N, C-alpha and C positions, 0 to 999 in steps of 0.2 A: 421805269426806263432810265438804264444807267447813264452816265454822262458820255461814255464812248460810243453807246447806242444811239443817243441823241446826235451826236456829232457826224455818226454814218449816216442816219436818217437824212440831216440837213446836207450832206454833202451828195448824197444820191438824187435828192430833190432840187438842189443846185444844177447839177449836170442835167437832170430830165427837165427842168425848167427851160434851160437854155435850149433843149431841143424842142419844147413846147413853142417856145418863142420864135424858133425859125418855123415851125408849121405855121403860126399865126402870122408872122410876117408874109409868108408866101400867101396865105389866104388875102391878107391885107393888099399887097401888091396885085393879086388876079382882082380884086374888088375893085380896086382904082381903074386898071386897065378894062375890066369887065362892064363898066359903065357904057363903053362904045363897043364892046365885044361880047357878045351873050354868051359865047363859049367860056371865056375867062370868068365871066359872072357866075357861072354855074360851077365852075371849078373852085373859085372862091366859096361858094356855099357848101360845096362837097368836103372841103378841107375843114371848115368851120365845124360840119357835122361830125367829122372825123376824131374831133378833140377828145371826147369822152373815151372813147375806144383807144386812142393813142395812149392816154393817160394811164388807162387800165392795163394796158400792156407794158407800160413802164413800169407799173407797180407790181405786175406779176414777175418782170425780171429783177427788181429790187428784192421781192418775197423770195424767189427761188436762188437767187445768187449771194445777196447781202445777208438775209434771213435764214438761209438754208431751208428754204420751203414753208416756213411757218410765220405767219403774221396775224396780229390780233387786229379787229375791227377798228380800234382806237389809234393803233400805230399806223394802220393803213389810211385812216382818215387824215391823221396828221402829215403823212408823207404826201397824199394829193393837195391838200391845202396848200403845202409849202411849194409843191410843183407847179400850181396855179399862180400862186403869189410871185414866185420868181419869173416865170414866163410873163406874168402880166406886167412886170416892172420893167423887162426889157422891151416887151413890144410897145410899152408907153415912150421909152427914150426913142424907139425907132420911130412912132407915130410923130412925136414931137420934131425928131429932126427932117421928117419928111414935110410936115405942114410948115414949119419954119423956113427951111432952105430949098425945098424942091417944088412943092405945090404951086405957089404963086397965083393962088386964085383958079388952078385949073379944075378942082373938084366942083366949086361953087359955078363956075362958067359952064361946067359940061351939065350939071343939072338945071341951069338956067336954059339953056339950048334945049335940052330934051323936054323941058316943059313949055317951052314957047313956040316949040314945034306945033303943026296942026294937029296930029295924034294927041299931044301932050295937053294941048289946049281942050282938045275935046273930052279928054278924061277928066280932068279938072273941073271943067264946067259941068259935066254929067254929075260927078258927085258932089257939087256945089262947095268945092274947097278952093275955089279962086282966092279969097281973102287970106284964108290960113296960108296957102302956099306961097303967097307974096311975102306975107310975115315972116314965115320960117326962112325964106331966102336972104331977106334984110337981117334977120338975127345970125344966119349963118355967115354973113359977111363982117360981123363984128364980134366973133368968137376968135379968140387968141389961141395960137397952137398948143400952148400949154393946157388950155381948157378942153381941147379935143383929146389931149394925152391923158390928161387927169380923170376925164369922163369915162374914156374906155378902159382905163385902169381900175376904177372903181366897180364898173358893171364886171369885168373879167374876175376880179376878186371875190366878189358875190356869187358869181356862176361857179367859182370853185370851190365855195362852202356848201353850195347846192349840190354840185355834181360830185362832190367827194363823200357824200352819203351813200349813193346806190354803188359808187366803185369801191369804196371801202369795205361794203357788206358783200359785194360779188367776188372780191379777190382775197377775203380773210381766209386763212387757214389755220386752224389751232390743232394742238396735240390732243388727240382722244385717248 
């Protein structure tokens, strides 16, 4: 890969990473609101599941417009990893800002309310997880906003490395 090709790949990946961050931010917002609204919770899950198809579509666009219809697996893999990397960084910033300045304990208190309801207590007791749930809630109370953001950043980058394999394979097109 030449230097101009590498610059082109990273430029497309940055742009598409921004779009991926928007998709993930919408999913995150729906998740937060979906704790008390089942429809939004399902939408959050749907948006998260849409991620590999969205990235594959963006790779196809890069392949067809930026690479004149041809892309190797290696280049497709690199592009996809970069898209996930840039999207994950932007999402981590959004999540840090949310947990540092907006949440004010909302997520933890909502989990506590759900788990302390009659249905929640019955479910936790039925599975014998009372002590584990109490410990998890107390640990969540001690986690800093940066810890949430870095944890999700790491998970999203690892997911990017894994999902880049099938996406790169599916979208490769070489001259025959």
